[in-house]
C-alpha positions in Angstrom: -30.0 -28.5 33.2 -26.7 -27.0 35.0 -24.8 -27.2 31.6 -27.3 -25.8 29.6 -27.9 -22.8 32.2 -24.3 -22.2 32.4 -24.3 -22.0 28.6 -27.4 -19.7 28.7 -26.0 -17.3 31.5 -22.4 -17.0 29.6 -24.3 -16.2 26.3 -26.3 -13.4 28.1 -23.1 -12.3 29.7 -21.0 -12.4 26.4 -24.0 -10.3 24.6 -24.0 -7.8 27.5 -20.3 -7.3 27.2 -20.6 -6.7 23.5 -23.2 -4.2 24.1 -21.2 -2.1 26.7 -20.7 -3.5 30.1 -17.0 -4.2 29.5 -16.1 -2.4 32.8 -18.0 -5.0 35.0 -16.2 -8.1 33.3 -13.4 -10.1 34.9 -12.7 -11.3 31.5 -12.9 -10.5 27.7 -16.0 -12.3 26.9 -15.4 -11.4 23.0 -12.5 -13.7 23.1 -14.5 -16.7 23.9 -17.2 -19.0 22.6 -20.1 -20.3 24.3 -18.1 -23.4 24.9 -16.6 -21.6 28.0 -20.2 -21.4 29.5 -20.7 -24.9 28.7 -17.3 -26.1 30.5 -18.4 -23.9 33.3 -21.7 -25.2 33.9 -20.6 -29.0 33.4 -17.7 -28.5 36.0 -19.9 -26.7 38.3 -22.4 -29.6 38.5 -19.6 -32.2 38.5 -18.0 -30.5 41.4 -21.3 -30.7 43.3 -21.5 -34.2 42.3 -18.0 -35.3 43.6 -18.3 -33.4 46.8 -21.8 -35.1 47.4 -20.4 -38.6 46.7 -17.7 -37.9 49.4 -20.3 -36.2 51.8 -22.4 -39.4 51.7 -19.6 -41.6 51.9 -18.5 -40.0 55.3 -22.2 -40.6 56.6 -22.6 -36.7 56.7 -26.5 -36.4 56.6 -28.1 -34.2 54.1 -28.5 -30.5 55.1 -25.6 -30.8 57.7 -22.9 -28.2 57.2 -19.7 -29.5 55.6 -17.4 -26.4 55.6 -15.7 -25.4 53.0 -16.7 -28.2 50.7 -20.4 -27.0 50.8 -19.4 -23.6 49.7 -16.6 -24.1 46.9 -17.6 -27.4 45.2 -19.3 -25.7 42.2 -16.6 -23.1 41.9 -13.7 -25.4 42.0 -15.7 -27.7 39.7 -16.2 -24.6 37.4 -12.8 -23.4 37.4 -11.6 -26.9 36.7 -13.8 -27.4 33.8 -13.1 -23.8 32.3 -9.3 -25.2 32.0 -10.4 -26.9 28.8 -11.0 -23.3 27.1 -9.3 -21.0 29.4 -7.1 -20.9 32.4 -8.0 -17.9 34.3 -5.2 -15.9 36.3 -4.5 -16.7 39.8 -6.0 -13.5 41.2 -9.4 -14.2 39.4 -9.5 -17.9 41.0 -8.6 -16.4 44.4 -11.5 -13.7 44.2 -13.8 -16.4 43.1 -12.9 -18.8 45.8 -13.1 -15.9 48.7 -16.3 -14.1 47.4 -18.1 -17.2 46.5 -17.4 -18.8 50.0 -18.9 -15.8 52.0 -21.8 -15.2 49.4 -22.7 -18.8 49.7 -23.0 -18.6 53.5 -24.8 -15.3 53.2 -27.3 -16.5 50.7 -28.1 -19.9 52.4 -28.6 -18.0 55.8 -30.9 -15.3 54.1 -32.8 -18.1 52.2 -33.1 -20.1 55.7 -34.4 -17.0 57.5 -36.9 -16.5 54.6 -38.1 -19.9 55.1 -37.1 -20.8 51.3 -34.8 -23.4 52.6 -35.3 -25.9 55.3 -31.5 -26.4 56.2 -29.4 -23.8 57.9 -26.5 -25.0 55.7 
């Protein structure tokens, strides 16, 4: 499901890019096929899978924080997955890591306060 969603979202982003939203993009979507979206989605879910394996192996209970791995697993996986099709610039990787870390924490806290999530982390 994550791979399919990644592919669909990438296709939507590419469509919007072609339709005039170039100034908001970090990459030139017109140069890539939907394979990049597939690789990003697959990498993201595999990154989460690897993190979850090691989290359970260390006997960290579900819902317990494991900073920074909980916040970056899918991003690192997506970046690694993208290497099959595209190698992003170092500054793009840095922006993705920093922004994703803080957005993940903020989104998780908001979801907890709104009672959408049961765990604070």
